[in-house]
ZALUMZA-474130 format. One record per atom (N, C-alpha, C): residue in three letters; x negated, y negated, z negated; atom name. Coordinates in pm, whole numbers. Layout:
<sites>
@residu = ALA, east = X, north = Y, up = Z, atome = CA
...
</sites>
This chain:
<sites>
@residu = MET, east = -2365, north = 16173, up = 9930, atome = N
@residu = MET, east = -2215, north = 16233, up = 10050, atome = CA
@residu = MET, east = -2168, north = 16146, up = 10146, atome = C
@residu = ASN, east = -2175, north = 16229, up = 10268, atome = N
@residu = ASN, east = -2109, north = 16130, up = 10386, atome = CA
@residu = ASN, east = -1937, north = 16162, up = 10364, atome = C
@residu = TRP, east = -1919, north = 16050, up = 10451, atome = N
@residu = TRP, east = -1786, north = 16099, up = 10529, atome = CA
@residu = TRP, east = -1706, north = 16206, up = 10542, atome = C
@residu = LEU, east = -1823, north = 16319, up = 10605, atome = N
@residu = LEU, east = -1758, north = 16402, up = 10692, atome = CA
@residu = LEU, east = -1750, north = 16551, up = 10614, atome = C
@residu = ALA, east = -1851, north = 16545, up = 10503, atome = N
@residu = ALA, east = -1835, north = 16608, up = 10339, atome = CA
@residu = ALA, east = -1698, north = 16609, up = 10314, atome = C
@residu = LEU, east = -1750, north = 16463, up = 10287, atome = N
@residu = LEU, east = -1579, north = 16460, up = 10159, atome = CA
@residu = LEU, east = -1467, north = 16528, up = 10247, atome = C
@residu = ALA, east = -1462, north = 16455, up = 10405, atome = N
@residu = ALA, east = -1356, north = 16493, up = 10467, atome = CA
@residu = ALA, east = -1307, north = 16639, up = 10493, atome = C
@residu = SER, east = -1393, north = 16748, up = 10471, atome = N
@residu = SER, east = -1444, north = 16882, up = 10484, atome = CA
@residu = SER, east = -1359, north = 16897, up = 10377, atome = C
@residu = ILE, east = -1398, north = 16866, up = 10219, atome = N
@residu = ILE, east = -1326, north = 16942, up = 10145, atome = CA
@residu = ILE, east = -1196, north = 16910, up = 10088, atome = C
@residu = VAL, east = -1170, north = 16762, up = 10136, atome = N
@residu = VAL, east = -1048, north = 16717, up = 10115, atome = CA
@residu = VAL, east = -934, north = 16830, up = 10205, atome = C
@residu = SER, east = -962, north = 16839, up = 10350, atome = N
@residu = SER, east = -919, north = 16959, up = 10457, atome = CA
@residu = SER, east = -904, north = 17074, up = 10373, atome = C
@residu = ALA, east = -931, north = 17110, up = 10329, atome = N
@residu = ALA, east = -1006, north = 17289, up = 10256, atome = CA
@residu = ALA, east = -910, north = 17309, up = 10146, atome = C
@residu = ALA, east = -882, north = 17178, up = 10061, atome = N
@residu = ALA, east = -774, north = 17164, up = 9971, atome = CA
@residu = ALA, east = -666, north = 17128, up = 10002, atome = C
@residu = LEU, east = -653, north = 17090, up = 10105, atome = N
@residu = LEU, east = -487, north = 17105, up = 10149, atome = CA
@residu = LEU, east = -452, north = 17197, up = 10234, atome = C
@residu = ALA, east = -549, north = 17241, up = 10312, atome = N
@residu = ALA, east = -570, north = 17410, up = 10305, atome = CA
@residu = ALA, east = -518, north = 17513, up = 10256, atome = C
@residu = VAL, east = -569, north = 17519, up = 10126, atome = N
@residu = VAL, east = -539, north = 17640, up = 10038, atome = CA
@residu = VAL, east = -419, north = 17591, up = 9957, atome = C
@residu = SER, east = -341, north = 17444, up = 9982, atome = N
@residu = SER, east = -280, north = 17426, up = 9880, atome = CA
@residu = SER, east = -112, north = 17418, up = 9952, atome = C
@residu = PHE, east = -156, north = 17399, up = 10083, atome = N
@residu = PHE, east = -32, north = 17389, up = 10183, atome = CA
@residu = PHE, east = 7, north = 17563, up = 10202, atome = C
@residu = GLY, east = -113, north = 17624, up = 10265, atome = N
@residu = GLY, east = -117, north = 17750, up = 10268, atome = CA
@residu = GLY, east = -72, north = 17820, up = 10173, atome = C
@residu = ALA, east = -37, north = 17757, up = 10073, atome = N
@residu = ALA, east = 1, north = 17885, up = 9931, atome = CA
@residu = ALA, east = 115, north = 17854, up = 9892, atome = C
@residu = ILE, east = 195, north = 17703, up = 9934, atome = N
@residu = ILE, east = 322, north = 17680, up = 9904, atome = CA
@residu = ILE, east = 385, north = 17770, up = 10016, atome = C
@residu = GLY, east = 398, north = 17775, up = 10116, atome = N
@residu = GLY, east = 466, north = 17823, up = 10260, atome = CA
@residu = GLY, east = 490, north = 17994, up = 10229, atome = C
@residu = PRO, east = 358, north = 18070, up = 10184, atome = N
@residu = PRO, east = 415, north = 18196, up = 10172, atome = CA
@residu = PRO, east = 513, north = 18264, up = 10044, atome = C
@residu = ALA, east = 444, north = 18208, up = 9931, atome = N
@residu = ALA, east = 515, north = 18159, up = 9803, atome = CA
@residu = ALA, east = 669, north = 18141, up = 9823, atome = C
@residu = LEU, east = 736, north = 18032, up = 9872, atome = N
@residu = LEU, east = 836, north = 18056, up = 9921, atome = CA
@residu = LEU, east = 953, north = 18153, up = 9987, atome = C
@residu = GLY, east = 860, north = 18163, up = 10107, atome = N
@residu = GLY, east = 920, north = 18302, up = 10202, atome = CA
@residu = GLY, east = 917, north = 18420, up = 10117, atome = C
@residu = GLU, east = 800, north = 18457, up = 10007, atome = N
@residu = GLU, east = 800, north = 18602, up = 9936, atome = CA
@residu = GLU, east = 918, north = 18560, up = 9881, atome = C
@residu = GLY, east = 959, north = 18522, up = 9767, atome = N
@residu = GLY, east = 1032, north = 18463, up = 9682, atome = CA
@residu = GLY, east = 1183, north = 18443, up = 9730, atome = C
@residu = ARG, east = 1203, north = 18395, up = 9886, atome = N
@residu = ARG, east = 1320, north = 18432, up = 9959, atome = CA
@residu = ARG, east = 1294, north = 18620, up = 9977, atome = C
@residu = ALA, east = 1251, north = 18619, up = 10053, atome = N
@residu = ALA, east = 1197, north = 18762, up = 10069, atome = CA
@residu = ALA, east = 1307, north = 18858, up = 9958, atome = C
@residu = VAL, east = 1212, north = 18864, up = 9896, atome = N
@residu = VAL, east = 1223, north = 18974, up = 9769, atome = CA
@residu = VAL, east = 1396, north = 18951, up = 9712, atome = C
@residu = ALA, east = 1449, north = 18801, up = 9720, atome = N
@residu = ALA, east = 1567, north = 18786, up = 9665, atome = CA
@residu = ALA, east = 1664, north = 18860, up = 9785, atome = C
@residu = ALA, east = 1663, north = 18822, up = 9869, atome = N
@residu = ALA, east = 1728, north = 18913, up = 10040, atome = CA
@residu = ALA, east = 1722, north = 19046, up = 9978, atome = C
@residu = ALA, east = 1588, north = 19134, up = 9978, atome = N
@residu = ALA, east = 1581, north = 19247, up = 9945, atome = CA
@residu = ALA, east = 1658, north = 19295, up = 9843, atome = C
@residu = MET, east = 1682, north = 19218, up = 9713, atome = N
@residu = MET, east = 1741, north = 19285, up = 9596, atome = CA
@residu = MET, east = 1892, north = 19255, up = 9631, atome = C
@residu = ASP, east = 1910, north = 19140, up = 9681, atome = N
@residu = ASP, east = 2048, north = 19155, up = 9705, atome = CA
@residu = ASP, east = 2086, north = 19276, up = 9832, atome = C
@residu = ALA, east = 2019, north = 19289, up = 9908, atome = N
@residu = ALA, east = 2012, north = 19406, up = 9968, atome = CA
@residu = ALA, east = 2057, north = 19568, up = 9971, atome = C
@residu = ILE, east = 1979, north = 19569, up = 9834, atome = N
@residu = ILE, east = 1987, north = 19709, up = 9745, atome = CA
@residu = ILE, east = 2075, north = 19716, up = 9607, atome = C
@residu = ALA, east = 2118, north = 19546, up = 9593, atome = N
@residu = ALA, east = 2251, north = 19581, up = 9501, atome = CA
@residu = ALA, east = 2398, north = 19597, up = 9605, atome = C
@residu = ARG, east = 2399, north = 19589, up = 9715, atome = N
@residu = ARG, east = 2501, north = 19586, up = 9805, atome = CA
@residu = ARG, east = 2446, north = 19730, up = 9838, atome = C
@residu = GLN, east = 2390, north = 19801, up = 9852, atome = N
@residu = GLN, east = 2355, north = 19887, up = 9912, atome = CA
@residu = GLN, east = 2273, north = 20052, up = 9844, atome = C
@residu = PRO, east = 2301, north = 20046, up = 9731, atome = N
@residu = PRO, east = 2163, north = 20147, up = 9661, atome = CA
@residu = PRO, east = 2107, north = 20279, up = 9718, atome = C
@residu = GLU, east = 2183, north = 20300, up = 9826, atome = N
@residu = GLU, east = 2142, north = 20421, up = 9881, atome = CA
@residu = GLU, east = 2038, north = 20404, up = 10044, atome = C
@residu = ALA, east = 2001, north = 20261, up = 10057, atome = N
@residu = ALA, east = 1898, north = 20228, up = 10165, atome = CA
@residu = ALA, east = 1820, north = 20158, up = 10063, atome = C
@residu = ALA, east = 1767, north = 20197, up = 9965, atome = N
@residu = ALA, east = 1690, north = 20136, up = 9895, atome = CA
@residu = ALA, east = 1526, north = 20154, up = 9907, atome = C
@residu = ASN, east = 1542, north = 20234, up = 9979, atome = N
@residu = ASN, east = 1382, north = 20318, up = 10000, atome = CA
@residu = ASN, east = 1337, north = 20273, up = 10141, atome = C
@residu = THR, east = 1473, north = 20252, up = 10247, atome = N
@residu = THR, east = 1427, north = 20168, up = 10330, atome = CA
@residu = THR, east = 1368, north = 20045, up = 10320, atome = C
@residu = ILE, east = 1504, north = 19943, up = 10294, atome = N
@residu = ILE, east = 1489, north = 19833, up = 10243, atome = CA
@residu = ILE, east = 1336, north = 19770, up = 10186, atome = C
@residu = SER, east = 1324, north = 19841, up = 10050, atome = N
@residu = SER, east = 1214, north = 19846, up = 10012, atome = CA
@residu = SER, east = 1082, north = 19854, up = 10119, atome = C
@residu = ARG, east = 1079, north = 19939, up = 10165, atome = N
@residu = ARG, east = 960, north = 19954, up = 10264, atome = CA
@residu = ARG, east = 923, north = 19861, up = 10395, atome = C
@residu = THR, east = 1043, north = 19802, up = 10436, atome = N
@residu = THR, east = 1079, north = 19717, up = 10517, atome = CA
@residu = THR, east = 1016, north = 19588, up = 10412, atome = C
@residu = LEU, east = 1053, north = 19579, up = 10358, atome = N
@residu = LEU, east = 991, north = 19492, up = 10250, atome = CA
@residu = LEU, east = 837, north = 19423, up = 10213, atome = C
@residu = PHE, east = 851, north = 19548, up = 10187, atome = N
@residu = PHE, east = 660, north = 19546, up = 10165, atome = CA
@residu = PHE, east = 558, north = 19532, up = 10291, atome = C
@residu = VAL, east = 624, north = 19550, up = 10449, atome = N
@residu = VAL, east = 547, north = 19540, up = 10521, atome = CA
@residu = VAL, east = 566, north = 19382, up = 10541, atome = C
@residu = GLY, east = 732, north = 19334, up = 10568, atome = N
@residu = GLY, east = 702, north = 19211, up = 10549, atome = CA
@residu = GLY, east = 631, north = 19080, up = 10456, atome = C
@residu = LEU, east = 616, north = 19142, up = 10345, atome = N
@residu = LEU, east = 544, north = 19032, up = 10290, atome = CA
@residu = LEU, east = 406, north = 19035, up = 10300, atome = C
@residu = ALA, east = 343, north = 19166, up = 10339, atome = N
@residu = ALA, east = 237, north = 19187, up = 10374, atome = CA
@residu = ALA, east = 159, north = 19090, up = 10528, atome = C
@residu = MET, east = 311, north = 19044, up = 10590, atome = N
@residu = MET, east = 258, north = 19005, up = 10679, atome = CA
@residu = MET, east = 284, north = 18824, up = 10689, atome = C
@residu = ILE, east = 378, north = 18822, up = 10538, atome = N
@residu = ILE, east = 430, north = 18661, up = 10550, atome = CA
@residu = ILE, east = 243, north = 18636, up = 10455, atome = C
@residu = GLU, east = 191, north = 18733, up = 10363, atome = N
@residu = GLU, east = 104, north = 18701, up = 10283, atome = CA
@residu = GLU, east = -86, north = 18669, up = 10398, atome = C
@residu = THR, east = -64, north = 18746, up = 10507, atome = N
@residu = THR, east = -147, north = 18695, up = 10631, atome = CA
@residu = THR, east = -195, north = 18557, up = 10632, atome = C
@residu = MET, east = -75, north = 18426, up = 10634, atome = N
@residu = MET, east = -80, north = 18310, up = 10597, atome = CA
@residu = MET, east = -167, north = 18257, up = 10488, atome = C
@residu = ALA, east = -149, north = 18323, up = 10447, atome = N
@residu = ALA, east = -232, north = 18252, up = 10295, atome = CA
@residu = ALA, east = -351, north = 18281, up = 10307, atome = C
@residu = ILE, east = -399, north = 18416, up = 10342, atome = N
@residu = ILE, east = -547, north = 18500, up = 10370, atome = CA
@residu = ILE, east = -610, north = 18378, up = 10494, atome = C
@residu = TYR, east = -549, north = 18317, up = 10574, atome = N
@residu = TYR, east = -617, north = 18274, up = 10724, atome = CA
@residu = TYR, east = -617, north = 18153, up = 10637, atome = C
@residu = CYS, east = -520, north = 18080, up = 10532, atome = N
@residu = CYS, east = -574, north = 17890, up = 10518, atome = CA
@residu = CYS, east = -712, north = 17975, up = 10396, atome = C
@residu = LEU, east = -660, north = 18033, up = 10354, atome = N
@residu = LEU, east = -822, north = 18009, up = 10255, atome = CA
@residu = LEU, east = -972, north = 18076, up = 10368, atome = C
@residu = VAL, east = -958, north = 18150, up = 10437, atome = N
@residu = VAL, east = -1071, north = 18174, up = 10537, atome = CA
@residu = VAL, east = -1063, north = 18031, up = 10607, atome = C
@residu = ILE, east = -977, north = 17965, up = 10662, atome = N
@residu = ILE, east = -994, north = 17834, up = 10729, atome = CA
@residu = ILE, east = -1079, north = 17776, up = 10597, atome = C
@residu = ALA, east = -1055, north = 17762, up = 10493, atome = N
@residu = ALA, east = -1077, north = 17678, up = 10389, atome = CA
@residu = ALA, east = -1250, north = 17649, up = 10349, atome = C
@residu = LEU, east = -1246, north = 17860, up = 10334, atome = N
@residu = LEU, east = -1401, north = 17853, up = 10307, atome = CA
@residu = LEU, east = -1512, north = 17818, up = 10421, atome = C
@residu = LEU, east = -1431, north = 17860, up = 10565, atome = N
@residu = LEU, east = -1509, north = 17837, up = 10659, atome = CA
@residu = LEU, east = -1564, north = 17667, up = 10659, atome = C
@residu = LEU, east = -1463, north = 17558, up = 10636, atome = N
@residu = LEU, east = -1498, north = 17417, up = 10597, atome = CA
@residu = LEU, east = -1580, north = 17408, up = 10523, atome = C
@residu = LEU, east = -1572, north = 17475, up = 10362, atome = N
@residu = LEU, east = -1675, north = 17451, up = 10275, atome = CA
@residu = LEU, east = -1830, north = 17492, up = 10310, atome = C
@residu = PHE, east = -1812, north = 17642, up = 10369, atome = N
@residu = PHE, east = -1917, north = 17684, up = 10396, atome = CA
@residu = PHE, east = -2041, north = 17707, up = 10516, atome = C
@residu = ALA, east = -1952, north = 17711, up = 10630, atome = N
@residu = ALA, east = -2000, north = 17751, up = 10738, atome = CA
@residu = ALA, east = -1957, north = 17625, up = 10834, atome = C
@residu = ASN, east = -1933, north = 17499, up = 10816, atome = N
@residu = ASN, east = -1882, north = 17441, up = 10829, atome = CA
@residu = ASN, east = -2020, north = 17348, up = 10954, atome = C
@residu = PRO, east = -2070, north = 17392, up = 11064, atome = N
@residu = PRO, east = -2136, north = 17353, up = 11163, atome = CA
@residu = PRO, east = -2201, north = 17175, up = 11155, atome = C
@residu = LEU, east = -2123, north = 17110, up = 11126, atome = N
@residu = LEU, east = -2125, north = 16962, up = 11166, atome = CA
@residu = LEU, east = -2173, north = 16910, up = 11054, atome = C
@residu = LEU, east = -2187, north = 17011, up = 10958, atome = N
@residu = LEU, east = -2254, north = 16951, up = 10859, atome = CA
@residu = LEU, east = -2427, north = 16940, up = 10809, atome = C
@residu = LYS, east = -2512, north = 17027, up = 10895, atome = N
@residu = LYS, east = -2615, north = 17088, up = 10932, atome = CA
@residu = LYS, east = -2690, north = 16952, up = 10912, atome = C
</sites>
């Protein structure tokens, strides 16, 4: 195994690990804020929930992009051919 393949594997592992930490923290804070808002104003629960789900989808795209980059580094790296 050459150094470029090793660097690709390490980079893919770092991309997935750091790419999962950020969205996990962001989703936790978003859900906590939404639950606090629903507890303060229960009549707006439908609007808050809808906005929460759209926000969670936006947050989750970062993790998906990191996964795609990691898969590209592992399986479609043009430098390793």
